[in-house]
N, C-alpha and C positions, 0 to 999 in steps of 0.2 A: 450740152449735157444730156445723155440718155439715161433713162430710168428702167430700160429693157431689163427683165428679170427681178425687178424691184417691187412692180406694183401689186403683186399678190403676197409678198413676203414681208412689208412693214408692218409689224405689229403694234398693238397699243403699247405705250411705255408704261412700265409698272414701278411704283415706288418701293423703297427699302421695307416699309413695315409689311407691304403685301407679300413680298418675298419671304419674310419671317414667318408669317401666317401660312402661306401655300406650302412651304417645306418645312414647317414646325421646326424652324432653326433655333437651338438652344444658344445660351451664352458662349458655351463651349465650341459650338459649331462654328461660330464668327470669330474663333480664334484660329482657325486652320486655313490652309491655302485652298481658295474657292475658285472654282470656275463657272461662269454664267454662260451656259452654251447656248447659242441662239437667242442672244440678251436683247438684240434690236435697240430701239431708243429708250430703254428702260433706266431708270436712275439708281438702281441697286449698287452698281460700282461707284458711281460718284458719291452716294451717300455713305457706302461703306468705307471708301478711303477717307472720307471726313471722320469716321469713327476709329481710323487706324486698323480696318481690317484689310486682309489681303485678298482682293478679288480682281480677278481678270475676266472681262467680257469679251466674248468672241461671237461675231456675226458677220455674214458677207455684206451687210450694210456698211461696214466701216471701211469699205474701200472707197466710198464716197465722202467729201468733206463735210463739215458741219453746215455749211451754206446751203448745200444741195440737200442735204437731209432734212433741214429745217423747212425748205421748199417744198419737198414732197410731204411732208407732215401737214403743213397749210393746205395742200392740195388734197389730201384725202381726208381731212378732218370732218367736213361736213358729211361725207359719205358714211364715214365710221358711226357719226351720231345718229344718222337716218336708219342704217342698218341696224343699231342697237334698239331704237325705237321700234322698228318694224317687228323685232324679235324679242321684245321685252318680256314676253310670258316664258321666256326660257331663262331668264335670270331671276336672282333672289336680289331684291332691292333694299333689305333691311338696312345695310350700312351705306349702300351706294346712293340712296336718296332718288334718284330718276336718271335717265340716260344723259341728259345734258349736265347734272351735277357729276355724274360719274366721269364723262368725257372731260370736264374741265380738271378733275383730279389726275386723269391721266395725262392731259396737257401738261400740268404743273411738273409731273415726273419727266415727260420730254423735254421741257424748257431746262431742267436741271441737268439732264443727260447732255444736252446741246452745250450749256455753259461749261461743262467739264471735257468736253469731248477732244478739243485740240490739245490741252495739256495732258489728258489721260491718254491720247494717243501716242504723244512723245515719250511718256512714261511707261507706255508698254501695259496700260490697263485697258486699252481697247485694241483687239487684234482681229483683223479680217481673216475669216475662215469659216468653212462650213462642214457640217457632218455629210458623209461618214469618214472624212479624213481632216483630222485637226492637227494644226501647225505646233504642236507642243512635244517635247521630249516624254517617254515613258515616266509614270510617277511625278509629274510636275505638280499635281495637286491632290489634296486629301479628299476633297468632295466636289464633285460635278453636279451641276443644276440643270434640267431641262425644263423649261416653263413653256406651255401652250404650243408645243410643236409636236413631239413624238406623241403618238396615239391620238392625239387630236385631230392630225391630218391624215388618218388611217387610209381614207379613200385615195389620197393622192400619193402617198408612200407606202411601199410594199412592205410585207413581213420581213422579206430579206433585207430591205433597206433599215428597218427597226432593229434587226438583230445586229448588222454591221456597224450602226450608229452606237449601240449600247457597248457593243465591244470596244469601239475606239475610246468612248468615254471611259470606260474600265481600263484601258490601256494606260490613260494620262491620269486617272484618279482611283483612289482606294474604294471610295463608294460613289454611287450614282443615284440621284433622286429625280423621279420624273411625276410631272403634275400637268394638268390633270389625267385621270385615266379614261376618260369620254372621248368620244369623237364629235364632229362639228354638229351632229344631230342630237347631241346629248345622250347617246347609249353608250354602255361600255364598249371601248374599242375591241373589235374582233381579234385584234393581234395580242391583246393582253394575257389570254390563256395560254396560246404557245409560246409566247416570250417567257412567261413563268415557267412553263414546263421544260423548255430548252436551257434556261440558264440554271434552273435546278438540277438538270441532267449534267451540267458541266461541272456542278459542285460549289456554286456560288450560293449564298444566303441571300433570299428575298423576302421582303414583308410588305403587305399592303396594309398601311395604318391611315386612321382617320386624321385629319388636321382641322385646325380652328379657322377654317376659310372656306366659304362657298359662295360663288358668283353664278357660274353655270349651274343650274339646278342638277344636284346629285354629284356635282363635282368637289367632293370633299375628303377625297383619298389621294395619297401620295404611294408610289412604288419606291422603295429602297432596295437597292442591290449592292452586296457587298463583294469585293473582289476576293 
């Protein structure tokens, strides 16, 4: 089994409550059709399904099976903890406690994802796919979420890529929310101002709003874009 193309793209798994805080999801938001775009091994879809929410998670990771994903998580887990410890001054530890405690919280979420993956894959809860081409029909969802991909990897993905990715999410969903608005250096993404200008020019309504979540220092805002 090869993990080529996966080594730099397997993110931390994030739990349901973290999504609610990151995206400031209201009870009514959780009643609509939700797409978790670039979800990775997060447990949002698993926990949402247990709450009778309609969530589909999409990620290129899902072309692998649960055993292979588990092996990859185990392989990168120590490196993730070490990297977080080395850069701990970039993060807010009020609720996370410490790098090791935070890593265990994330591992718990990833275990929930793995436990749900096989059944969820059969039921269509996990769909292999990647921006800027999603394998969904127009208007398949009401709300599309992008966590820790767009803007965060501004140095790796161009402005044109970001425009195309947002266009695609707006094709499949009526509203898009993107979090955080910082790059990997903890600075506001250089793509944010031109993205706002471009989509306002196209007639979309955009809002940058504070959210009750901050782990990356200064990362406490979400961008909302309405079709």
